C-alpha positions in Angstrom: 113.4 104.7 119.2 114.5 101.6 117.0 115.6 101.8 113.5 114.2 99.8 110.7 117.3 97.4 110.5 117.0 96.6 114.0 113.3 95.9 113.9 114.0 93.7 110.8 116.3 91.6 112.8 114.6 91.3 115.7 111.2 90.2 114.0 112.4 89.2 110.9 110.4 91.6 108.6 111.3 92.4 105.2 110.1 96.0 104.4 108.7 95.8 100.6 110.6 98.4 98.5 109.4 100.6 96.0 109.9 100.5 92.5 110.0 102.9 89.5 110.2 102.3 85.4 113.0 102.9 83.3 110.7 105.3 81.3 110.4 107.4 84.3 114.1 107.5 85.1 114.6 108.7 81.7 111.7 111.1 81.6 113.2 112.8 85.0 116.8 112.5 84.0 117.5 110.4 87.3 120.7 108.8 87.9 120.9 105.1 88.0 123.2 103.2 90.5 124.2 99.8 90.2 122.7 97.4 93.1 121.6 93.8 93.7 118.4 94.0 94.7 116.7 90.3 95.4 112.9 90.7 95.1 110.8 88.0 95.9 107.1 87.7 94.7 104.1 85.2 94.4 105.0 81.8 95.1 108.6 82.6 96.4 109.6 83.7 92.6 113.0 85.6 93.0 114.7 87.9 90.8 117.5 90.2 91.3 117.1 93.9 90.0 120.5 95.5 89.0 119.6 99.0 89.1 118.3 101.6 91.7 117.5 105.5 91.5 116.6 107.9 94.0 113.6 109.9 93.7 112.0 112.7 96.0 108.3 112.7 95.6 106.1 115.6 96.5 102.4 116.0 96.7 100.1 118.4 94.7 97.7 118.6 97.3 99.7 118.9 100.6 103.2 119.6 102.1 104.0 115.9 102.3 107.4 115.0 100.5 109.8 112.1 100.9 112.8 110.7 99.2 112.8 107.0 98.3 115.4 104.7 96.8 113.6 102.3 94.3 114.4 99.5 92.4 114.4 100.3 88.6 112.4 98.0 86.2 111.5 98.0 82.5 108.0 97.7 83.3 105.9 97.4 86.5 102.6 96.0 85.0 100.6 96.3 82.2 97.7 99.0 81.7 95.8 99.5 84.8 92.7 99.1 84.4 92.9 97.1 81.6 89.6 98.8 80.3 87.8 102.0 80.9 85.6 101.7 83.8 82.3 103.8 84.1 82.3 105.4 87.6 79.7 108.0 86.6 77.1 106.5 88.9 79.6 105.8 91.9 78.6 108.8 93.5 82.3 110.2 93.6 82.1 114.2 94.2 83.2 116.2 91.4 85.3 118.3 93.5 87.3 115.2 95.3 90.9 115.8 94.6 91.7 112.4 93.2 95.3 111.0 93.2 95.0 109.8 89.6 92.5 109.0 86.9 91.9 105.6 88.1 89.0 104.5 85.7 91.3 105.1 82.5 93.7 102.7 81.4 97.3 104.0 81.8 100.9 102.6 82.5 102.0 102.4 86.3 105.5 104.1 86.5 105.8 104.0 90.4 104.8 101.4 93.0 105.4 102.8 96.4 106.7 100.0 99.0 104.8 99.7 102.3 107.2 102.1 104.3 106.0 105.1 101.8 102.5 104.0 101.3 101.7 104.1 104.9 103.3 107.4 105.2 100.9 109.1 103.0 97.7 107.6 104.2 95.2 109.8 106.2 92.3 108.8 108.3 89.5 109.7 106.1 87.8 107.1 104.1 84.3 106.8 102.1 82.4 103.8 101.7 79.1 103.2 99.9 77.3 99.9 100.6 77.1 97.3 98.0 79.8 96.5 95.2 81.4 99.7 95.3 85.2 100.7 95.9 86.6 102.5 99.1 87.9 105.9 98.6 90.9 106.6 100.9 92.2 109.9 101.6 96.1 110.2 101.1 98.7 113.2 100.9 98.7 112.5 97.2 95.0 112.8 96.8 92.2 110.4 97.0 92.8 106.7 96.0 90.1 104.4 94.7 90.5 100.6 95.5 88.6 97.6 95.9 85.2 96.0 94.2 83.5 97.7 91.6 80.2 97.5 90.3 80.2 95.6 86.7 77.2 95.0 84.5 78.8 92.2 82.9 82.0 90.9 84.7 82.8 88.1 82.4 83.6 91.0 79.7 86.3 92.9 81.7 89.9 91.4 81.8 91.0 91.0 85.1 94.8 91.4 86.1 96.6 90.2 89.0 100.2 91.1 90.0 102.7 88.5 90.0 106.6 87.8 89.5 107.8 85.4 87.5 111.5 84.2 87.5 112.9 82.8 84.2 116.1 81.4 84.2 117.8 80.1 81.2 118.4 76.4 81.2 122.3 76.8 81.5 121.8 78.7 84.8 119.3 76.2 86.2 121.8 73.3 85.5 
């Protein structure tokens, strides 16, 4: 059995890390610890995060649980989705246990890294022909992702994730 460090060294992988917001750290009374965590994003923009916290996550729908170390950020992203999305005609069953209210704007307080994300995925998936999202079963509930049918796409603001590194002029010189 190989350790993650051995796999990373051999094939040069960089397992993405998990993130949580300062707001959630305060809300859950988590203990932060100092860390120097370089994070690289789009266009190789790099930022060092100075704090981390450990978090235990337990599912509301299954016996899945894990403990993860997360980089602590003031904010992960803006409200997702940007506006309310009417999903009433998508054919999503009323009894489906959803992981969150995917169609209502809300803040994102945890972003699971690839190691934790793939741990929660289950095999079942629901698709519908056309411009409809995929429903993926996870240990945290069903998640909704992908294309969405829009009556007027130009009216809905779009968001993309990126990391931007802004150094002051003294540091650049």
